[in-house]
N, C-alpha and C positions, 0 to 999 in steps of 0.2 A: 481537631474535630472536622470530619468531612461535612461539606454543604448539604443542607436538606434538599432532597431531590424536588424538582418543579415539575408540576403537572404538564402533560402536553398541551401544547398552544397551537393555533391555526398558523401555517407557514413554516413550520420545521418539519423536519423529517422522522419519520417512525418506520421501525423495521418490525415486520410481523413475522413470525417463526412458526411453521407447521411441522411437527414431530412425523418422520415417516419410518419405514421399514429398515432394519440393519444400522438404527442409530443415526440415520441420515435426517438433515433438516433442509425444508424448503424454506428460503427466505425472499421475502418481498419487500420492496423499498417503497416507500410512498411520501409525498408531501401533503400534510394535512391541510384540507380546505372545508370549510362549512359547506354542507350540501353535497359533497363528493362521496364516492363509494369506494371501498377496497374489494376489488373482486380478484379471486384466486381459485385454485383447485379445491380449497376448502370451504367455498361459498363467499358470500358477499358479506361485508361488515361496513356499516357506514362511518365515515370520519367523525361524524357527531358523536358517536358511542366511544371514541378514542379520547378526542379533545377533552380535557379537564380531568382524565384519569392519570395516576402516577404510573410511571414506566416500571415495567416488571409484573403488571397485571395479565392474567389469562382472561380472554374474553372469546365468546362463542359466535359463530358466524350464523347466517340464517340456516345454514346446512347443518349445523350442530357441531362443527369441527373447532376444535379448540387452538386458538392462537396466542402464542405469547407476544405482547407488545412492549417494545423497548426503543431506546435511542440506539442508532447504529454506531460502531465504532469507526474510526478512520479507515481501518483496515478494510471492513465490509462496505463501506461507502465507495472506496476506489475500486472493488470489485463488482459493484453492482450500478455504478454511475454510466451514463451513456459513455461509449467509446468510439473512437474513430480509428486510431491505430492501436496495436496491442499495448497493454500498459506494463510497466515494471511492476513485477508482482511482489506483494508485501514481504515475503520471505527473502527476496532479493534486495529490496530496498532497504530491509534491516541490516543485511550484511554489508551494503555500501556505506550505510551511515556509520557502521562501526568502522569500516576500512578508513573512512576519511576522519574520523574522531570529531565530528561535527558538534560544535559547542553553542550555547546561546550567545548571540552577539556577533557571529561569525558572517562573513560575506561569502557566499557561494555561487558558483557559476553552473547553470545547467543549459546544455546543447541538447535540443529535441524536447519541446514541451510535450509533445504528444497529446493525451488525454487529460494531463494535469495531476497523475497520480504521484510522481515523484516530487513534482512542486508543492503539493500539500504536505508531503511528509518534511520536506525541507524546511517549509514555512514554521511548522511545529518545532522542529529541532533547532532552528537559529533563534527563535522567540521574536518578542516585540523590537529587541534592539538589534536584531540581525537583519540580514538582506539577502534576497535570492533574485539573481538575474536569470532569466529564463528565455532562450533564444530558440525561436522556431521559423523554417523557412517557409512552410506551407501555411497559407491563410487559412484553411478550414481546421486545422489542427490547433493554431494559435487561438482561433475563436473559440473552439471547444474547451481547451485547456482553461482559459479565462471565464468561461461560463460555469464549468464544473468547481472551480476554485471559489467563484462568487457564491454559487448556490450553498457549498459547504460553509461558508463564512456566515451567511445570512440565516441559516438553520442553527448553527451554533449559536449566534446571539440571541435568538429567541427563545432558545431551550436552557441557555446558561447564563450566569450572572456576570461571567467574564467575557470579554470579546476575543475573538481570533484575531490575530495580528495581521494587519494589512501590509505584508511585507516582500510581496512577490511583484516583480516588475517582468510583466510579459512583453517580449519584445519580437517584432515581427522582422526578422532579417536574417540573410545568410550568415552564419558565424565566420566563414572564410573572409568575409568583407569586413569584419569588425575589428581589425587591427588597431584602429584608431581608438576604439571604446576600450580596449584592454589597457592602454597607456594610463588611463586615468582612474583605474580602480587596482586595489590590492585584494587579491583573492586567498582565502584561507583554504578553500577546497574547489574542485572541479569534478562535475559528473558529465559524462559524454555518453549519451544514448542516441546514437545515429548510425546510418548504415556504413560510412566511412569516417570513423573518426580521426585517422591518421591525417586527413586534410584539415582538421581544426587544430590539432596539436601546436603546429608552428605558429598559429595565431595567438592561441590562449595562454600557452606556457609563459610568455613574459609577465603576465598579470598575477601569476601563482607566486606565493612567497615561497622563500627556500625552505625546503624539506616538507612543503605541502604535498597533499595526495591528489591525484586525478583518478577517480574511478570510471571505468569503461564497462558499458553493458553491451553485450554482442552476443548474438543468437548461435553462430557457428564458430567452431575452433579455427577454421581456416581464415576467418576475420581477424581472430586474434594473432595469427600467424603474420598477416598482413601488416596489422599494427605493428607489431614488434619489429619487423623487418624495415618498416619506415623511420622508426625510432634509431635503428641502428644505422641505416644508410645515410639519414640526414643528420646524425649525431646530436639528436635532442637530448637535453640533460635531465634524462628520466631512467630510474632504474625500476625494473619490473619485480617487485616484492613478492607477488602472489597472483595466481590464477585458480580460481576455484569455481565449482558448480555446486549451487545449494539445493540440496535433496531433503524432503520431509517424508517420512513413512508414516502413514496413517494406520492406526490400530483400532479394532473393535474389542470392547471388553463388556460382555453381555451375560445375564443369568442364564444358564443352561436350561433347555426345554426338557423336562422330566416328565415321563408319561404317569408315573406312578411313584409313591413315596419309597417304593422297594427297589427302585431302579439300581443296577449293578454300578452305575457311574457314582454312587454316593459311598464314601467311605464310612467305616463304623463310627468314626469321629463325628463326621458330618451328620449322620443320622441321629447320633446322641444329642448333639447341641442343635439340632433342626436348621443348620447353616445351609444357605443356597450355593451350590456349586456355579463357578462362572467359567465363560469360555473366552480365552483371549487368543487373536490371532490378527495377522495383517488385514487391513481392510479391503474390501472388493476393488475399491477405487483409490488409485494413487495418482498424486500429482506429476504431470509429465515434465520432461526438461524444458526450461524456460530460457535460460541465458548462462554464458560464461563471464564471470566477473573478473575484471583485471585491475590489479592495484598498482599504480605508477607513482613513484616517488621522485619529486624533483629534487636534484642536487645542484650545487654550485661546481662548475667545472674548475680543475685546479688551474692556477695561472702559469702560462707556458714561458 
């Protein structure tokens, strides 16, 4: 039996949805606070009108617009949270988690904390008994990732009965200088999200278990070529199992606009049963290319 939903409380995150044309939705994320006001294209709505309400309610702004209020999913949070560098998009994160076959209790290394998107998904995947080591060379990115992670955990604990695991160590350090750190850990998987991942592989691979997966996130195919060439020339113990680009195709499925009930677009059967014809077509807006995902499998070289 699912837990009974808790009403909104001050300090947690709320997501307001405003329906627009072509089945599009405008989403606004806010942290609820007494005395604050949610302001957007649909008008103003005091936070006090939201606090105490159950998620899933439709409230009207001062301008009369209807807003659906609910708690954001993790996917929505990482897309709307403050960013420094470009995030790893949820569609790619999902594919990489499948590549690595991450389980609760795993220890995973992430290089390139960025804005903290991958860190949050890894945190949920490994669970309270798992551990995520997130290295970042830039102090501003390191601070932002920690802040976004902390804000999500805080909001989660206010709006839910269970706690979000505190299982990510954010480390401000160049991964290429972390060889000593890798000697003291056994990694179940590795995620590399950095400009030149080939510089990190010689350092991190000793800590990865035999048969473990290193998933690499790269924007350009030329970077993938450079990565594979470095593995070949340095004779690193990795097989390249897969290189993929994740694409989603969004569709619109809407009732057709009929000028009169005798429209020729209606079939005789449709007229008889008073059904509404629908139009189905690809959406006007499609998600662009984001990254190439490379799956590397560590193997044990044969004894010579």
